[in-house]
Every structure is written in structure tokens, then in C-alpha cells.
N, CA and C atoms of all chains as a GROMACS GRO file, in nm:
protein
  630
    1MET      N    1  17.318   7.976   7.194
    1MET     CA    2  17.321   7.820   7.283
    1MET      C    3  17.242   7.812   7.365
    2ILE      N    4  17.216   7.666   7.365
    2ILE     CA    5  17.072   7.625   7.478
    2ILE      C    6  17.056   7.637   7.584
    3ALA      N    7  16.959   7.698   7.633
    3ALA     CA    8  17.006   7.779   7.778
    3ALA      C    9  17.032   7.672   7.912
    4ASN      N   10  17.097   7.656   7.943
    4ASN     CA   11  17.081   7.564   8.018
    4ASN      C   12  16.972   7.550   8.194
    5THR      N   13  16.848   7.561   8.137
    5THR     CA   14  16.791   7.531   8.270
    5THR      C   15  16.743   7.429   8.365
    6PRO      N   16  16.717   7.476   8.531
    6PRO     CA   17  16.704   7.381   8.622
    6PRO      C   18  16.535   7.334   8.507
    7LYS      N   19  16.514   7.200   8.638
    7LYS     CA   20  16.399   7.159   8.690
    7LYS      C   21  16.308   7.244   8.697
    8PRO      N   22  16.177   7.200   8.596
    8PRO     CA   23  16.073   7.277   8.615
    8PRO      C   24  16.001   7.219   8.758
    9PRO      N   25  15.900   7.324   8.817
    9PRO     CA   26  15.849   7.403   8.709
    9PRO      C   27  15.977   7.555   8.680
   10TYR      N   28  15.962   7.691   8.626
   10TYR     CA   29  16.012   7.752   8.599
   10TYR      C   30  15.974   7.838   8.487
   11TYR      N   31  15.985   7.986   8.438
   11TYR     CA   32  15.918   8.060   8.398
   11TYR      C   33  15.968   8.045   8.187
   12ALA      N   34  15.856   8.073   8.094
   12ALA     CA   35  15.921   8.148   7.979
   12ALA      C   36  15.859   8.282   7.928
   13VAL      N   37  15.930   8.351   7.882
   13VAL     CA   38  15.917   8.445   7.828
   13VAL      C   39  15.888   8.417   7.670
   14ILE      N   40  15.786   8.407   7.584
   14ILE     CA   41  15.826   8.389   7.438
   14ILE      C   42  15.778   8.562   7.388
   15PHE      N   43  15.896   8.584   7.304
   15PHE     CA   44  15.872   8.681   7.238
   15PHE      C   45  15.922   8.669   7.103
   16SER      N   46  15.758   8.683   7.012
   16SER     CA   47  15.801   8.670   6.877
   16SER      C   48  15.788   8.765   6.797
   17THR      N   49  15.862   8.818   6.710
   17THR     CA   50  15.887   8.969   6.580
   17THR      C   51  15.884   9.030   6.482
   18LEU      N   52  15.816   9.094   6.447
   18LEU     CA   53  15.830   9.107   6.261
   18LEU      C   54  15.882   9.252   6.276
   19ARG      N   55  16.035   9.264   6.186
   19ARG     CA   56  16.085   9.405   6.203
   19ARG      C   57  16.037   9.505   6.161
   20THR      N   58  16.017   9.611   6.187
   20THR     CA   59  16.060   9.731   6.007
   20THR      C   60  16.223   9.758   6.008
   21SER      N   61  16.193   9.823   5.884
   21SER     CA   62  16.322   9.808   5.822
   21SER      C   63  16.434   9.878   5.870
   22ASP      N   64  16.392   9.952   5.999
   22ASP     CA   65  16.444  10.074   6.046
   22ASP      C   66  16.546   9.952   6.115
   23ASN      N   67  16.670   9.972   6.101
   23ASN     CA   68  16.767   9.910   6.208
   23ASN      C   69  16.874   9.998   6.290
   24GLU      N   70  16.866  10.131   6.308
   24GLU     CA   71  16.930  10.222   6.400
   24GLU      C   72  16.875  10.187   6.506
   25GLY      N   73  17.012  10.213   6.547
   25GLY     CA   74  17.041  10.142   6.714
   25GLY      C   75  16.997   9.966   6.781
   26TYR      N   76  16.912   9.946   6.667
   26TYR     CA   77  16.850   9.825   6.739
   26TYR      C   78  16.940   9.660   6.762
   27ASP      N   79  17.060   9.654   6.671
   27ASP     CA   80  17.131   9.618   6.694
   27ASP      C   81  17.212   9.632   6.878
   28GLU      N   82  17.271   9.722   6.869
   28GLU     CA   83  17.350   9.776   7.042
   28GLU      C   84  17.186   9.736   7.079
   29MET      N   85  17.112   9.812   7.135
   29MET     CA   86  17.010   9.770   7.208
   29MET      C   87  16.980   9.644   7.226
   30ALA      N   88  16.995   9.536   7.134
   30ALA     CA   89  16.961   9.444   7.125
   30ALA      C   90  17.055   9.340   7.271
   31VAL      N   91  17.184   9.395   7.238
   31VAL     CA   92  17.317   9.332   7.315
   31VAL      C   93  17.312   9.414   7.431
   32LYS      N   94  17.242   9.543   7.448
   32LYS     CA   95  17.218   9.581   7.600
   32LYS      C   96  17.168   9.553   7.651
   33MET      N   97  16.998   9.541   7.627
   33MET     CA   98  16.898   9.468   7.704
   33MET      C   99  16.958   9.328   7.776
   34GLU      N  100  16.991   9.230   7.626
   34GLU     CA  101  17.049   9.059   7.690
   34GLU      C  102  17.132   9.070   7.830
   35GLU      N  103  17.260   9.193   7.810
   35GLU     CA  104  17.344   9.189   7.944
   35GLU      C  105  17.274   9.280   8.031
   36LEU      N  106  17.171   9.368   8.037
   36LEU     CA  107  17.109   9.392   8.153
   36LEU      C  108  16.994   9.260   8.220
   37ALA      N  109  16.950   9.225   8.074
   37ALA     CA  110  16.868   9.069   8.138
   37ALA      C  111  16.930   8.970   8.283
   38LYS      N  112  17.060   8.928   8.208
   38LYS     CA  113  17.133   8.859   8.328
   38LYS      C  114  17.172   8.871   8.423
   39LYS      N  115  17.162   9.020   8.454
   39LYS     CA  116  17.169   9.071   8.584
   39LYS      C  117  17.080   9.064   8.695
   40GLN      N  118  16.954   9.050   8.609
   40GLN     CA  119  16.867   9.053   8.751
   40GLN      C  120  16.785   8.919   8.793
   41ASP      N  121  16.759   8.919   8.907
   41ASP     CA  122  16.722   8.833   9.043
   41ASP      C  123  16.595   8.758   8.927
   42GLY      N  124  16.654   8.601   8.957
   42GLY     CA  125  16.525   8.512   8.898
   42GLY      C  126  16.605   8.475   8.731
   43TYR      N  127  16.663   8.549   8.662
   43TYR     CA  128  16.720   8.554   8.570
   43TYR      C  129  16.785   8.361   8.520
   44LEU      N  130  16.708   8.285   8.396
   44LEU     CA  131  16.810   8.211   8.428
   44LEU      C  132  16.868   8.110   8.298
   45GLY      N  133  16.798   8.239   8.196
   45GLY     CA  134  16.855   8.169   8.103
   45GLY      C  135  16.828   8.292   7.956
   46ILE      N  136  16.806   8.295   7.829
   46ILE     CA  137  16.825   8.342   7.727
   46ILE      C  138  16.842   8.277   7.553
   47GLU      N  139  16.708   8.272   7.488
   47GLU     CA  140  16.790   8.133   7.347
   47GLU      C  141  16.720   8.290   7.229
   48SER      N  142  16.769   8.272   7.139
   48SER     CA  143  16.731   8.387   7.018
   48SER      C  144  16.746   8.350   6.879
   49ALA      N  145  16.689   8.362   6.775
   49ALA     CA  146  16.751   8.346   6.648
   49ALA      C  147  16.619   8.424   6.569
   50ARG      N  148  16.652   8.445   6.486
   50ARG     CA  149  16.543   8.536   6.360
   50ARG      C  150  16.617   8.520   6.234
   51ASN      N  151  16.495   8.491   6.157
   51ASN     CA  152  16.473   8.453   6.031
   51ASN      C  153  16.395   8.579   5.979
   52ASP      N  154  16.273   8.613   5.877
   52ASP     CA  155  16.208   8.649   5.884
   52ASP      C  156  16.136   8.720   6.056
   53LEU      N  157  16.090   8.597   6.082
   53LEU     CA  158  16.068   8.626   6.221
   53LEU      C  159  16.145   8.612   6.325
   54GLY      N  160  16.149   8.694   6.426
   54GLY     CA  161  16.263   8.702   6.542
   54GLY      C  162  16.130   8.601   6.667
   55ILE      N  163  16.258   8.473   6.705
   55ILE     CA  164  16.164   8.399   6.812
   55ILE      C  165  16.319   8.447   6.936
   56THR      N  166  16.264   8.552   7.048
   56THR     CA  167  16.363   8.540   7.157
   56THR      C  168  16.235   8.451   7.322
   57VAL      N  169  16.337   8.349   7.342
   57VAL     CA  170  16.302   8.318   7.473
   57VAL      C  171  16.380   8.346   7.560
   58SER      N  172  16.331   8.420   7.667
   58SER     CA  173  16.368   8.405   7.792
   58SER      C  174  16.373   8.321   7.917
   59TYR      N  175  16.400   8.287   8.030
   59TYR     CA  176  16.365   8.204   8.106
   59TYR      C  177  16.427   8.269   8.196
   60TRP      N  178  16.269   8.236   8.307
   60TRP     CA  179  16.276   8.319   8.466
   60TRP      C  180  16.240   8.205   8.616
   61GLU      N  181  16.264   8.291   8.704
   61GLU     CA  182  16.307   8.168   8.826
   61GLU      C  183  16.093   8.151   8.878
   62SER      N  184  16.042   8.301   8.819
   62SER     CA  185  15.882   8.326   8.876
   62SER      C  186  15.853   8.429   8.770
   63LEU      N  187  15.710   8.457   8.829
   63LEU     CA  188  15.635   8.590   8.756
   63LEU      C  189  15.650   8.705   8.774
   64ASP      N  190  15.735   8.651   8.940
   64ASP     CA  191  15.787   8.838   8.944
   64ASP      C  192  15.887   8.839   8.965
   65ALA      N  193  16.016   8.733   8.905
   65ALA     CA  194  16.093   8.779   8.856
   65ALA      C  195  16.066   8.873   8.679
   66ILE      N  196  15.965   8.772   8.669
   66ILE     CA  197  15.945   8.880   8.538
   66ILE      C  198  15.874   9.020   8.504
   67LEU      N  199  15.766   9.069   8.560
   67LEU     CA  200  15.707   9.165   8.653
   67LEU      C  201  15.835   9.282   8.660
   68LYS      N  202  15.881   9.229   8.752
   68LYS     CA  203  16.012   9.324   8.783
   68LYS      C  204  16.134   9.344   8.651
   69TRP      N  205  16.118   9.250   8.550
   69TRP     CA  206  16.207   9.291   8.413
   69TRP      C  207  16.131   9.375   8.346
   70LYS      N  208  16.039   9.376   8.344
   70LYS     CA  209  15.919   9.454   8.228
   70LYS      C  210  15.941   9.564   8.306
   71ASN      N  211  15.923   9.607   8.460
   71ASN     CA  212  15.914   9.735   8.556
   71ASN      C  213  16.066   9.849   8.535
   72ASN      N  214  16.181   9.731   8.502
   72ASN     CA  215  16.333   9.775   8.481
   72ASN      C  216  16.311   9.877   8.437
   73ALA      N  217  16.387  10.027   8.483
   73ALA     CA  218  16.355  10.180   8.396
   73ALA      C  219  16.417  10.155   8.236
   74GLU      N  220  16.519  10.110   8.247
   74GLU     CA  221  16.620  10.074   8.081
   74GLU      C  222  16.527  10.002   7.990
   75HIS      N  223  16.492   9.883   8.062
   75HIS     CA  224  16.369   9.830   7.984
   75HIS      C  225  16.220   9.892   7.907
   76SER      N  226  16.250   9.971   8.025
   76SER     CA  227  16.108   9.952   7.971
   76SER      C  228  16.093  10.142   7.855
   77VAL      N  229  16.255  10.192   7.855
   77VAL     CA  230  16.274  10.269   7.802
   77VAL      C  231  16.290  10.188   7.627
   78ALA      N  232  16.344  10.094   7.638
   78ALA     CA  233  16.428   9.998   7.524
   78ALA      C  234  16.297   9.968   7.444
   79ARG      N  235  16.173   9.952   7.566
   79ARG     CA  236  16.022   9.922   7.533
   79ARG      C  237  15.960   9.976   7.421
   80LYS      N  238  16.009  10.088   7.467
   80LYS     CA  239  15.907  10.233   7.391
   80LYS      C  240  16.002  10.229   7.254
   81LYS      N  241  16.123  10.259   7.285
   81LYS     CA  242  16.210  10.211   7.114
   81LYS      C  243  16.162  10.147   7.036
   82GLY      N  244  16.138  10.012   7.118
   82GLY     CA  245  16.116   9.930   7.002
   82GLY      C  246  15.994   9.961   6.909
   83LYS      N  247  15.841  10.002   7.006
   83LYS     CA  248  15.715   9.970   6.911
   83LYS      C  249  15.755  10.085   6.838
   84GLU      N  250  15.869  10.227   6.899
   84GLU     CA  251  15.817  10.319   6.788
   84GLU      C  252  15.896  10.318   6.619
   85LEU      N  253  16.056  10.232   6.673
   85LEU     CA  254  16.072  10.228   6.550
   85LEU      C  255  16.119  10.062   6.457
   86TRP      N  256  16.154   9.987   6.573
   86TRP     CA  257  16.167   9.856   6.512
   86TRP      C  258  16.151   9.762   6.494
   87TYR      N  259  15.993   9.747   6.564
   87TYR     CA  260  15.854   9.619   6.508
   87TYR      C  261  15.800   9.660   6.428
   88LYS      N  262  15.760   9.626   6.366
   88LYS     CA  263  15.637   9.663   6.277
   88LYS      C  264  15.539   9.533   6.356
   89LYS      N  265  15.545   9.418   6.411
   89LYS     CA  266  15.447   9.315   6.505
   89LYS      C  267  15.540   9.252   6.616
   90TYR      N  268  15.465   9.255   6.735
   90TYR     CA  269  15.471   9.178   6.775
   90TYR      C  270  15.435   9.079   6.878
   91GLN      N  271  15.428   8.976   6.962
   91GLN     CA  272  15.338   8.876   7.058
   91GLN      C  273  15.410   8.799   7.138
   92LEU      N  274  15.373   8.861   7.288
   92LEU     CA  275  15.465   8.832   7.419
   92LEU      C  276  15.379   8.732   7.473
   93ARG      N  277  15.447   8.594   7.531
   93ARG     CA  278  15.383   8.514   7.522
   93ARG      C  279  15.478   8.440   7.702
   94ILE      N  280  15.376   8.433   7.836
   94ILE     CA  281  15.455   8.439   7.922
   94ILE      C  282  15.370   8.298   7.965
   95CYS      N  283  15.517   8.269   8.037
   95CYS     CA  284  15.453   8.079   8.014
   95CYS      C  285  15.507   7.968   8.094
   96LYS      N  286  15.405   7.930   8.187
   96LYS     CA  287  15.461   7.830   8.300
   96LYS      C  288  15.573   7.678   8.234
   97VAL      N  289  15.686   7.677   8.218
   97VAL     CA  290  15.710   7.564   8.156
   97VAL      C  291  15.704   7.418   8.325
   98GLU      N  292  15.667   7.334   8.281
   98GLU     CA  293  15.589   7.221   8.336
   98GLU      C  294  15.665   7.096   8.317
   99HIS      N  295  15.725   7.041   8.192
   99HIS     CA  296  15.766   6.939   8.166
   99HIS      C  297  15.896   6.989   8.099
  100ASP      N  298  16.011   6.938   8.068
  100ASP     CA  299  16.107   6.942   7.967
  100ASP      C  300  16.243   6.835   7.950
  101TYR      N  301  16.298   6.801   7.852
  101TYR     CA  302  16.393   6.704   7.834
  101TYR      C  303  16.489   6.717   7.708
  102GLY      N  304  16.578   6.683   7.742
  102GLY     CA  305  16.686   6.730   7.616
  102GLY      C  306  16.738   6.542   7.566
  103PHE      N  307  16.797   6.622   7.470
  103PHE     CA  308  16.924   6.472   7.405
  103PHE      C  309  17.065   6.564   7.397
  104GLU      N  310  17.164   6.494   7.346
  104GLU     CA  311  17.328   6.551   7.346
  104GLU      C  312  17.347   6.457   7.271
  105LYS      N  313  17.435   6.440   7.168
  105LYS     CA  314  17.537   6.333   7.089
  105LYS      C  315  17.612   6.336   7.187
  106MET      N  316  15.527   8.331   6.044
  106MET     CA  317  15.487   8.444   6.062
  106MET      C  318  15.460   8.421   6.224
  107ILE      N  319  15.369   8.507   6.282
  107ILE     CA  320  15.295   8.506   6.402
  107ILE      C  321  15.212   8.424   6.430
  108ALA      N  322  15.204   8.306   6.505
  108ALA     CA  323  15.097   8.213   6.498
  108ALA      C  324  15.001   8.343   6.581
  109ASN      N  325  14.846   8.299   6.492
  109ASN     CA  326  14.747   8.363   6.572
  109ASN      C  327  14.660   8.276   6.683
  110THR      N  328  14.712   8.278   6.760
  110THR     CA  329  14.661   8.211   6.883
  110THR      C  330  14.534   8.264   6.968
  111PRO      N  331  14.477   8.158   7.018
  111PRO     CA  332  14.369   8.206   7.059
  111PRO      C  333  14.369   8.284   7.216
  112LYS      N  334  14.316   8.305   7.342
  112LYS     CA  335  14.330   8.372   7.442
  112LYS      C  336  14.347   8.329   7.529
  113PRO      N  337  14.424   8.302   7.640
  113PRO     CA  338  14.558   8.179   7.742
  113PRO      C  339  14.388   8.148   7.825
  114PRO      N  340  14.390   8.022   7.882
  114PRO     CA  341  14.567   7.977   7.865
  114PRO      C  342  14.544   7.871   7.740
  115TYR      N  343  14.664   7.866   7.677
  115TYR     CA  344  14.632   7.696   7.615
  115TYR      C  345  14.810   7.678   7.605
  116TYR      N  346  14.824   7.557   7.531
  116TYR     CA  347  14.953   7.529   7.550
  116TYR      C  348  15.094   7.538   7.461
  117ALA      N  349  15.250   7.585   7.511
  117ALA     CA  350  15.353   7.600   7.394
  117ALA      C  351  15.466   7.494   7.405
  118VAL      N  352  15.510   7.440   7.332
  118VAL     CA  353  15.594   7.365   7.351
  118VAL      C  354  15.758   7.403   7.266
  119ILE      N  355  15.829   7.460   7.379
  119ILE     CA  356  15.960   7.498   7.267
  119ILE      C  357  16.040   7.429   7.204
  120PHE      N  358  16.105   7.429   7.171
  120PHE     CA  359  16.166   7.316   7.069
  120PHE      C  360  16.272   7.401   7.040
  121SER      N  361  16.400   7.341   7.102
  121SER     CA  362  16.518   7.451   7.050
  121SER      C  363  16.646   7.349   7.032
  122THR      N  364  16.742   7.386   6.930
  122THR     CA  365  16.820   7.260   6.863
  122THR      C  366  16.913   7.329   6.753
  123LEU      N  367  17.018   7.265   6.800
  123LEU     CA  368  17.176   7.275   6.744
  123LEU      C  369  17.178   7.163   6.627
  124ARG      N  370  17.164   7.177   6.557
  124ARG     CA  371  17.259   7.023   6.402
  124ARG      C  372  17.367   7.006   6.424
  125THR      N  373  17.314   6.872   6.329
  125THR     CA  374  17.507   6.812   6.356
  125THR      C  375  17.496   6.899   6.168
  126SER      N  376  17.614   6.888   6.084
  126SER     CA  377  17.614   6.888   5.945
  126SER      C  378  17.533   6.814   5.882
  127ASP      N  379  17.503   6.736   5.884
  127ASP     CA  380  17.418   6.591   5.809
  127ASP      C  381  17.264   6.663   5.766
  128ASN      N  382  17.279   6.717   5.678
  128ASN     CA  383  17.110   6.800   5.616
  128ASN      C  384  17.010   6.697   5.497
  129GLU      N  385  17.094   6.590   5.476
  129GLU     CA  386  17.046   6.466   5.382
  129GLU      C  387  16.928   6.445   5.444
  130GLY      N  388  16.768   6.517   5.412
  130GLY     CA  389  16.660   6.490   5.435
  130GLY      C  390  16.604   6.539   5.496
  131TYR      N  391  16.666   6.670   5.588
  131TYR     CA  392  16.600   6.705   5.675
  131TYR      C  393  16.514   6.803   5.652
  132ASP      N  394  16.550   6.908   5.568
  132ASP     CA  395  16.404   6.982   5.489
  132ASP      C  396  16.263   6.977   5.428
  133GLU      N  397  16.341   6.845   5.373
  133GLU     CA  398  16.176   6.767   5.292
  133GLU      C  399  16.082   6.712   5.472
  134MET      N  400  16.190   6.673   5.570
  134MET     CA  401  16.104   6.619   5.678
  134MET      C  402  16.060   6.722   5.731
  135ALA      N  403  16.130   6.847   5.780
  135ALA     CA  404  16.071   6.973   5.809
  135ALA      C  405  15.973   7.061   5.789
  136VAL      N  406  15.944   6.998   5.647
  136VAL     CA  407  15.835   7.097   5.556
  136VAL      C  408  15.738   6.937   5.588
  137LYS      N  409  15.747   6.855   5.604
  137LYS     CA  410  15.652   6.734   5.627
  137LYS      C  411  15.607   6.736   5.776
  138MET      N  412  15.679   6.734   5.847
  138MET     CA  413  15.621   6.705   6.022
  138MET      C  414  15.553   6.884   6.018
  139GLU      N  415  15.622   6.938   5.967
  139GLU     CA  416  15.532   7.102   5.966
  139GLU      C  417  15.379   7.085   5.849
  140GLU      N  418  15.324   7.058   5.810
  140GLU     CA  419  15.239   6.987   5.717
  140GLU      C  420  15.152   6.894   5.826
  141LEU      N  421  15.186   6.769   5.911
  141LEU     CA  422  15.122   6.700   5.970
  141LEU      C  423  15.103   6.755   6.056
  142ALA      N  424  15.160   6.837   6.145
  142ALA     CA  425  15.116   6.930   6.249
  142ALA      C  426  14.977   6.970   6.281
  143LYS      N  427  15.015   7.011   6.119
  143LYS     CA  428  14.881   7.110   6.129
  143LYS      C  429  14.717   7.071   6.088
  144LYS      N  430  14.762   6.942   6.071
  144LYS     CA  431  14.626   6.889   6.076
  144LYS      C  432  14.580   6.730   6.193
  145GLN      N  433  14.641   6.799   6.328
  145GLN     CA  434  14.625   6.754   6.406
  145GLN      C  435  14.509   6.781   6.562
  146ASP      N  436  14.445   6.697   6.565
  146ASP     CA  437  14.359   6.780   6.653
  146ASP      C  438  14.448   6.871   6.754
  147GLY      N  439  14.416   6.972   6.809
  147GLY     CA  440  14.407   7.037   6.913
  147GLY      C  441  14.543   7.199   6.857
  148TYR      N  442  14.586   7.181   6.769
  148TYR     CA  443  14.692   7.197   6.683
  148TYR      C  444  14.656   7.353   6.671
  149LEU      N  445  14.734   7.491   6.784
  149LEU     CA  446  14.682   7.626   6.718
  149LEU      C  447  14.789   7.697   6.682
  150GLY      N  448  14.915   7.684   6.626
  150GLY     CA  449  15.007   7.706   6.531
  150GLY      C  450  15.146   7.705   6.568
  151ILE      N  451  15.245   7.739   6.491
  151ILE     CA  452  15.333   7.708   6.478
  151ILE      C  453  15.468   7.856   6.470
  152GLU      N  454  15.562   7.866   6.516
  152GLU     CA  455  15.674   7.932   6.471
  152GLU      C  456  15.800   7.927   6.497
  153SER      N  457  15.856   7.962   6.410
  153SER     CA  458  16.058   7.886   6.362
  153SER      C  459  16.083   7.987   6.310
  154ALA      N  460  16.189   7.966   6.360
  154ALA     CA  461  16.346   8.046   6.287
  154ALA      C  462  16.486   7.948   6.372
  155ARG      N  463  16.591   8.014   6.266
  155ARG     CA  464  16.730   7.923   6.240
  155ARG      C  465  16.784   8.020   6.219
  156ASN      N  466  16.959   8.049   6.321
  156ASN     CA  467  17.029   8.120   6.301
  156ASN      C  468  17.126   7.980   6.340
  157ASP      N  469  17.253   7.996   6.433
  157ASP     CA  470  17.350   7.848   6.464
  157ASP      C  471  17.215   7.802   6.570
  158LEU      N  472  17.120   7.850   6.641
  158LEU     CA  473  17.067   7.786   6.720
  158LEU      C  474  16.897   7.768   6.643
  159GLY      N  475  16.821   7.648   6.655
  159GLY     CA  476  16.652   7.666   6.600
  159GLY      C  477  16.570   7.642   6.712
  160ILE      N  478  16.476   7.753   6.678
  160ILE     CA  479  16.397   7.745   6.797
  160ILE      C  480  16.238   7.753   6.671
  161THR      N  481  16.191   7.614   6.739
  161THR     CA  482  15.985   7.609   6.706
  161THR      C  483  15.975   7.606   6.796
  162VAL      N  484  15.852   7.689   6.775
  162VAL     CA  485  15.780   7.696   6.930
  162VAL      C  486  15.625   7.651   6.869
  163SER      N  487  15.539   7.535   6.849
  163SER     CA  488  15.418   7.540   6.896
  163SER      C  489  15.348   7.526   6.958
  164TYR      N  490  15.224   7.589   6.873
  164TYR     CA  491  15.112   7.609   6.990
  164TYR      C  492  14.954   7.470   7.035
  165TRP      N  493  14.914   7.453   7.127
  165TRP     CA  494  14.827   7.356   7.094
  165TRP      C  495  14.726   7.368   7.268
  166GLU      N  496  14.602   7.343   7.226
  166GLU     CA  497  14.489   7.333   7.314
  166GLU      C  498  14.528   7.284   7.458
  167SER      N  499  14.597   7.190   7.425
  167SER     CA  500  14.612   7.062   7.546
  167SER      C  501  14.710   6.983   7.596
  168LEU      N  502  14.786   6.961   7.697
  168LEU     CA  503  14.819   6.848   7.689
  168LEU      C  504  14.822   6.734   7.659
  169ASP      N  505  14.690   6.719   7.643
  169ASP     CA  506  14.699   6.558   7.569
  169ASP      C  507  14.665   6.610   7.407
  170ALA      N  508  14.621   6.703   7.340
  170ALA     CA  509  14.646   6.747   7.259
  170ALA      C  510  14.854   6.687   7.204
  171ILE      N  511  14.926   6.749   7.267
  171ILE     CA  512  15.024   6.758   7.277
  171ILE      C  513  15.073   6.605   7.288
  172LEU      N  514  15.005   6.508   7.389
  172LEU     CA  515  15.036   6.388   7.383
  172LEU      C  516  15.062   6.306   7.297
  173LYS      N  517  14.915   6.339   7.229
  173LYS     CA  518  14.873   6.314   7.125
  173LYS      C  519  14.957   6.290   6.932
  174TRP      N  520  14.993   6.354   6.947
  174TRP     CA  521  15.114   6.433   6.821
  174TRP      C  522  15.295   6.407   6.890
  175LYS      N  523  15.279   6.359   7.024
  175LYS     CA  524  15.424   6.285   7.024
  175LYS      C  525  15.392   6.152   7.008
  176ASN      N  526  15.301   6.089   7.040
  176ASN     CA  527  15.269   5.947   6.989
  176ASN      C  528  15.212   5.908   6.863
  177ASN      N  529  15.160   6.021   6.757
  177ASN     CA  530  15.156   6.035   6.608
  177ASN      C  531  15.292   5.921   6.544
  178ALA      N  532  15.244   5.836   6.478
  178ALA     CA  533  15.338   5.678   6.458
  178ALA      C  534  15.430   5.789   6.288
  179GLU      N  535  15.462   5.902   6.216
  179GLU     CA  536  15.474   5.981   6.125
  179GLU      C  537  15.618   6.017   6.230
  180HIS      N  538  15.571   6.083   6.308
  180HIS     CA  539  15.596   6.191   6.383
  180HIS      C  540  15.687   6.094   6.500
  181SER      N  541  15.685   5.978   6.516
  181SER     CA  542  15.784   5.900   6.646
  181SER      C  543  15.942   5.842   6.505
  182VAL      N  544  15.911   5.847   6.354
  182VAL     CA  545  15.980   5.843   6.298
  182VAL      C  546  16.078   5.939   6.302
  183ALA      N  547  16.011   6.022   6.266
  183ALA     CA  548  16.087   6.159   6.235
  183ALA      C  549  16.179   6.209   6.338
  184ARG      N  550  16.124   6.188   6.454
  184ARG     CA  551  16.204   6.236   6.602
  184ARG      C  552  16.352   6.114   6.608
  185LYS      N  553  16.313   6.005   6.559
  185LYS     CA  554  16.396   5.871   6.594
  185LYS      C  555  16.519   5.982   6.503
  186LYS      N  556  16.518   5.984   6.352
  186LYS     CA  557  16.561   5.996   6.246
  186LYS      C  558  16.658   6.097   6.329
  187GLY      N  559  16.587   6.242   6.340
  187GLY     CA  560  16.684   6.342   6.405
  187GLY      C  561  16.737   6.296   6.543
  188LYS      N  562  16.708   6.228   6.592
  188LYS     CA  563  16.830   6.179   6.690
  188LYS      C  564  16.962   6.142   6.662
  189GLU      N  565  16.884   6.029   6.516
  189GLU     CA  566  17.016   5.951   6.450
  189GLU      C  567  17.088   6.034   6.368
  190LEU      N  568  17.059   6.166   6.313
  190LEU     CA  569  17.138   6.202   6.180
  190LEU      C  570  17.107   6.367   6.216
  191TRP      N  571  17.012   6.482   6.204
  191TRP     CA  572  16.952   6.594   6.232
  191TRP      C  573  17.035   6.652   6.343
  192TYR      N  574  17.025   6.651   6.475
  192TYR     CA  575  17.040   6.700   6.557
  192TYR      C  576  17.168   6.674   6.665
  193LYS      N  577  17.224   6.793   6.697
  193LYS     CA  578  17.336   6.778   6.832
  193LYS      C  579  17.336   6.718   6.963
  194LYS      N  580  17.252   6.846   6.965
  194LYS     CA  581  17.163   6.836   7.103
  194LYS      C  582  17.052   6.927   7.102
  195TYR      N  583  16.967   6.869   7.175
  195TYR     CA  584  16.817   7.020   7.165
  195TYR      C  585  16.750   6.993   7.268
  196GLN      N  586  16.667   7.052   7.324
  196GLN     CA  587  16.575   7.090   7.464
  196GLN      C  588  16.437   7.105   7.398
  197LEU      N  589  16.356   7.046   7.496
  197LEU     CA  590  16.229   7.027   7.432
  197LEU      C  591  16.151   7.148   7.564
  198ARG      N  592  16.063   7.191   7.578
  198ARG     CA  593  16.022   7.242   7.698
  198ARG      C  594  15.845   7.235   7.694
  199ILE      N  595  15.782   7.195   7.762
  199ILE     CA  596  15.604   7.170   7.727
  199ILE      C  597  15.584   7.244   7.806
  200CYS      N  598  15.493   7.390   7.806
  200CYS     CA  599  15.497   7.517   7.878
  200CYS      C  600  15.298   7.553   7.884
  201LYS      N  601  15.287   7.583   7.993
  201LYS     CA  602  15.093   7.616   7.984
  201LYS      C  603  15.144   7.758   7.959
  202VAL      N  604  15.082   7.840   7.863
  202VAL     CA  605  15.080   8.025   7.847
  202VAL      C  606  14.969   8.060   7.876
  203GLU      N  607  14.975   8.169   7.994
  203GLU     CA  608  14.922   8.189   8.120
  203GLU      C  609  14.899   8.305   8.068
  204HIS      N  610  14.967   8.413   8.005
  204HIS     CA  611  14.897   8.527   7.965
  204HIS      C  612  14.960   8.568   7.785
  205ASP      N  613  14.919   8.683   7.739
  205ASP     CA  614  14.978   8.691   7.620
  205ASP      C  615  14.944   8.829   7.578
  206TYR      N  616  14.975   8.904   7.505
  206TYR     CA  617  14.945   9.030   7.421
  206TYR      C  618  15.068   9.085   7.351
  207GLY      N  619  15.002   9.163   7.250
  207GLY     CA  620  15.083   9.157   7.094
  207GLY      C  621  15.038   9.291   7.079
  208PHE      N  622  15.126   9.369   6.989
  208PHE     CA  623  15.162   9.466   6.897
  208PHE      C  624  15.134   9.526   6.732
  209GLU      N  625  15.064   9.574   6.736
  209GLU     CA  626  15.087   9.583   6.566
  209GLU      C  627  15.076   9.714   6.517
  210LYS      N  628  15.178   9.731   6.408
  210LYS     CA  629  15.209   9.871   6.421
  210LYS      C  630  15.087   9.892   6.285
   0.00000   0.00000   0.00000
């Protein structure tokens, strides 16, 4: 779903990924990390889609909240496994959302 | 593919969408708009994925480049059709990319 974020400014982490063919444990870990992210201070929402390319955007109140999530112990273990097993290539971009607008029918 | 962007700072437009069931003309327009975006001054790259939710992130050198693309005549026609026909809901977020890093096996 589209994340219900507050008025800017807030922060976005754009995580763009190409997967390996190794799927073992990936789905379980992805669910677990999303659940864990939601419990972090400063978490605002998450959006995810995948075809060949996967894009996950998580939204945060501050750079400090992003840094704390990066340093979370369970998340660090997951990131290490991601590099070893699940990701062929990724790019992570940390952004300040300056403007936003929406549309709904 | 993952966009080959330069060192930050640069800008990202995160376009998160939920589609209607009306597909007529959508794929053609999406291809046309991506081709047109690539020709704009200040364009840096694009990434796209869709399941139920679609996420397209385009990257730009400056806010001015984003504004010029927004005001492009053909793009304005496409956006109007998007609201009328193809999108049930969307959120567009304009962001300054402050940091990024990548990984490749």
C-alpha cells in the first residue's frame, strides 16, 4: 500500500535491489525485517514492489532514526546475509523528502 | 535496472501508484513517457517495479529539472489521462538524495 506519511520534511530510504537465485530464507527474513522496522522509533511507513528490479522505500522522521535502524543488531545480521546470499547488486539512497502531493479517486 | 546515478547531492521523484482496472493505452504511454523523460535536461535515470503497488523513481540533477519535466506539454497530457483513467491513487514525493552507497557481487 501507499504509505500514509506526514507533511514534509521527512526522510526516505530508497533500496533498489537485484536478487541472486538463492531464495532460501529470503521471504521469511523480508517479513521479519518489515515487522521489526515498524517497531522502531521514527518509522513512518514502507512501500515495496518487485519485478526483476526490487524497490523498497521506507520513510523515517529523521536521519537519526535511519541511523539507529541501520545499527539495530537483528537488522545488521539480516544485511550481512543479504550480501552473502540474496543480493547480486543493490543501491541504497538516503533522501530528504522536501515536497509531496497525492491524488485519490 | 538500477540507475547509475552520480555522487550526491541529486534529486529523486518517488511516484507510488495504485492502478485502476483500465489498461487501455497505459503501457504505450508509460513507454513513451520514459523515452521522453530520458531526453530532458538534468535527467539522471529511472527505476520501476510493480506488484499491486507500483513504484517508479526518477533521478534528476536539480529541482529546476524536475519542474521543467513537470511542465513539459506531452507529460502534462499524460498526467491528465493518468488521473482520468489509469490511477486510483498515487503519491508523489520530491526528495534530495543526500547519501548513497551500493554493493555488487
